C-alpha positions as CSV (number, residue, x, y, z in Angstrom):
1,K,13.9,-7.0,-14.2
2,F,10.2,-6.9,-15.1
3,P,8.7,-9.2,-17.5
4,S,7.5,-8.0,-20.9
5,R,4.9,-10.6,-21.6
6,N,2.8,-12.9,-19.8
7,L,2.1,-10.3,-16.8
8,V,-1.2,-12.6,-15.9
9,V,1.5,-15.7,-14.9
10,H,3.9,-13.5,-13.5
11,T,1.2,-11.8,-11.2
12,I,-0.3,-15.1,-10.1
13,V,3.2,-16.3,-9.3
14,G,4.2,-13.2,-7.6
15,L,1.0,-13.0,-5.6
16,A,1.7,-16.7,-4.5
17,R,5.3,-15.8,-3.4
18,T,4.4,-12.7,-1.7
19,R,1.2,-14.6,0.1
20,C,3.8,-17.1,1.4
21,S,6.1,-14.5,2.7
22,M,3.6,-12.1,4.5
23,K,1.1,-15.0,5.6
24,S,2.4,-15.1,9.1
25,K,3.8,-11.6,9.2
26,G,1.9,-9.1,11.4
27,A,2.6,-5.7,12.3
28,D,4.6,-6.8,15.4
29,K,6.9,-8.9,13.2
30,L,7.1,-6.2,10.5
31,L,8.3,-3.7,13.3
32,Q,11.3,-5.9,13.9
33,L,12.6,-5.6,10.7
34,P,15.6,-3.6,10.9
35,P,15.8,-0.2,8.9
36,I,17.4,-0.4,5.5
37,I,20.6,1.4,5.6
38,D,21.9,0.8,2.3
39,K,21.3,3.8,0.3
40,Q,21.1,2.1,-3.1
41,M,18.5,-0.1,-1.9
42,I,16.6,2.9,-0.2
43,A,16.8,4.8,-3.9
44,T,15.5,1.1,-5.5
45,I,12.6,0.9,-3.4
46,R,11.8,4.7,-3.5
47,L,12.0,4.3,-7.4
48,I,9.9,1.4,-7.5
49,D,7.3,3.0,-5.2
50,L,7.2,5.7,-7.4
51,L,6.7,3.6,-10.5
52,V,3.7,2.0,-8.3
53,F,1.5,5.2,-8.2
54,I,2.5,6.0,-12.0
55,S,1.2,2.8,-13.3
56,M,-2.1,3.1,-11.8
57,S,-2.6,5.4,-14.6
58,Y,-0.4,4.0,-17.3
59,N,-0.2,0.4,-16.9
60,Q,-2.3,-1.4,-14.5
61,E,-1.0,-4.8,-15.3
62,L,2.3,-4.1,-13.7
63,L,1.1,-2.6,-10.7
64,P,0.8,-6.0,-8.7
65,L,4.3,-6.8,-9.6
66,L,5.6,-3.5,-8.4
67,C,3.9,-3.9,-5.2
68,F,5.1,-7.4,-4.7
69,R,8.8,-6.3,-5.5
70,V,8.2,-3.4,-2.9
71,I,7.5,-5.9,-0.2
72,K,9.9,-8.4,-1.4
73,L,12.6,-6.3,-1.1
74,N,11.4,-4.5,2.5
75,L,11.3,-8.1,3.9
76,T,14.6,-9.1,2.6
77,H,16.9,-6.0,3.3
78,G,14.7,-4.3,6.0
79,M,12.1,-1.5,6.6
80,S,11.8,1.5,4.5
81,K,9.1,4.4,4.3
82,A,7.4,2.5,1.5
83,M,6.6,-0.6,3.4
84,P,3.2,0.8,4.7
85,S,1.7,1.8,1.6
86,A,2.9,-1.4,-0.2
87,V,1.4,-3.6,2.5
88,A,-2.2,-1.2,1.9
89,L,-1.9,-1.6,-1.9
90,Y,-1.4,-5.4,-1.1
91,G,-4.4,-5.6,1.0
92,A,-6.3,-3.9,-1.9
93,I,-5.1,-6.2,-4.7
94,I,-5.8,-9.4,-3.2
95,A,-9.3,-8.0,-2.7
96,R,-9.4,-7.6,-6.8
97,F,-8.3,-11.5,-6.7
98,G,-11.4,-12.4,-4.7
99,Y,-10.0,-13.0,-1.3
100,P,-12.3,-12.4,1.9
101,L,-12.4,-8.9,3.1
102,T,-11.4,-9.9,6.4
103,Q,-7.9,-10.8,5.1
104,T,-7.7,-7.4,2.9
105,A,-8.8,-5.4,6.0
106,K,-5.9,-7.2,8.1
107,Y,-3.3,-5.6,5.9
108,G,-5.0,-2.5,6.0
109,E,-4.6,-2.2,9.7
110,I,-1.0,-3.6,9.5
111,A,-0.4,-0.7,7.1
112,L,-2.0,1.7,9.3
113,T,0.1,0.5,12.3
114,L,3.3,0.6,10.5
115,Q,2.7,3.9,9.2
116,G,1.9,5.1,12.7
117,E,5.1,3.3,14.2
118,L,7.1,5.1,11.5
119,T,7.9,8.7,11.8
120,C,7.2,9.8,8.4
121,N,4.2,11.4,7.1
122,E,5.0,11.3,3.3
123,N,2.9,8.3,2.4
124,M,0.3,8.9,5.0
125,A,-2.2,9.9,2.2
126,S,-1.5,7.1,0.6
127,V,-1.8,4.7,3.0
128,I,-5.0,6.4,4.5
129,L,-6.4,6.0,0.8
130,L,-5.7,2.9,0.1
131,T,-6.9,1.3,3.4
132,Y,-10.1,3.5,4.0
133,G,-10.8,4.0,0.3
134,A,-10.4,0.9,-1.0
135,T,-10.7,-1.8,1.6
136,F,-12.5,-0.1,4.9
137,T,-15.3,1.5,2.7
138,R,-16.7,-2.1,2.1
139,I,-16.6,-3.5,5.6
140,K,-16.8,-0.5,8.0
141,K,-19.9,2.3,8.2
142,L,-19.0,5.1,5.6
143,S,-19.3,7.5,8.1
144,D,-16.4,5.8,10.2
145,C,-14.3,6.0,7.2
146,L,-14.7,10.1,6.7
147,K,-12.6,11.3,9.8
148,P,-9.6,9.3,8.5
149,L,-10.3,10.1,4.9
150,R,-10.2,13.8,5.9
151,S,-6.8,13.2,7.7
152,G,-5.4,11.9,4.6
153,Y,-6.5,14.6,2.6
154,E,-4.7,17.2,4.8
155,S,-1.6,14.9,5.3
156,G,-1.5,14.9,1.6
157,V,-1.9,18.7,1.4
158,K,0.9,19.0,3.6
159,T,3.1,16.8,2.3
160,G,2.6,17.8,-1.5
161,E,1.1,14.3,-2.1
162,M,-1.7,16.0,-4.0
163,T,-2.6,13.0,-6.0
164,H,-3.5,11.0,-3.1
165,A,-4.8,14.0,-1.2
166,T,-7.4,14.6,-3.9
167,S,-8.4,11.1,-4.1
168,C,-9.2,11.3,-0.6
169,A,-11.2,14.3,-1.1
170,A,-12.9,12.4,-3.8
171,V,-13.7,9.3,-1.7
172,I,-15.0,11.6,1.0
173,G,-17.4,13.4,-1.7
174,W,-18.5,10.2,-2.9
175,I,-19.3,8.8,0.7
176,S,-21.1,12.2,1.6
177,F,-23.4,12.4,-1.4
């Protein structure tokens, strides 16, 4: 259940809880999580993951709470295909809260490692967009971000993840010009 009021308070509490849960978690510890086998839990996480990206356009106040919930469910029940993009989004969210870019980049690297180890490409465009488009463009040379963003675009086109593919293309255009 998600709150209908006082989203700021719930977001701050959710951030604190997620931060405590993720503080000692590196890619190696997250990769040790067993895959989720409960079909109902997989469906729940997929639904919340879909709502994450819908909320980017329609209710951005709900976005962090949805991200925190995806992470919590993955840490509690095991690894799902949604975890890499949730970790990448978490890195982008903590940057908006003023945390150092080194911490946000750490979660970007973890997300990329998780995505590389999972054999699914359906979230590749969103992971690359969130890591290279939202975080790494602030700390790396912009020219170093072009090739990964191009692969995010190509992956999104192949998998039908057109929203993230076109967003990768837009960041490429922004960097190039």
